[in-house]
Phi, psi and omega in degrees: 000130180289141179283162176241146179277142171230161178231157179213154176249133180220157178289165185299322180296318179295317179297319179297315177299315180302311181295320180295313180294317179301316180296316180295328181269359180068033180236164176273157175304326178296316179297318180292321178297316180296316180299317180295316181296317178300316179299312180299316182290335178282345179290147175299151180305323180295325179288319177299319178296320179296319177299316179298320179296315179298317178297317186279323190250339185277169177271173175299325178294321177300315179296317178301314180296321178297314180296322176296318179295318177297315179301316179297319181294316180294318179296321178296319178295319178299317179299316181296320177297314180296317180299317180295319180294320178294317180299321179296324179286345182267001180301142178269149180302320184248036185304323181295337181279349182272071186255000177229161177300322180295318179295320179294315180297317179299316179294321178296318178296317179297316182293319181285330177294328179292338181277345183278000000 
């Protein structure tokens, strides 16, 4: 599907941040804008409203705390994705056969002996 152009007006500081981050990430400002817009639009309406409230009614500290909480949540999700992918790669060929303590111990001995 062909993309459509949209335009937006932003203050000089926002445009400068956009260009700087895009350059550091090896992306175009347009790509970064689209990624940001998609994320915002995927949020539930109540969350978008809450973000607007924090921007309009909150202090700079409120905004800072919100950004830190978002950062922790995203980093935690990234960690979980990585952990799951690593765990999937650690599956043993005969994992279903390891149904007793003796079978698990035997496999552990075999696996660690291979490392020596």
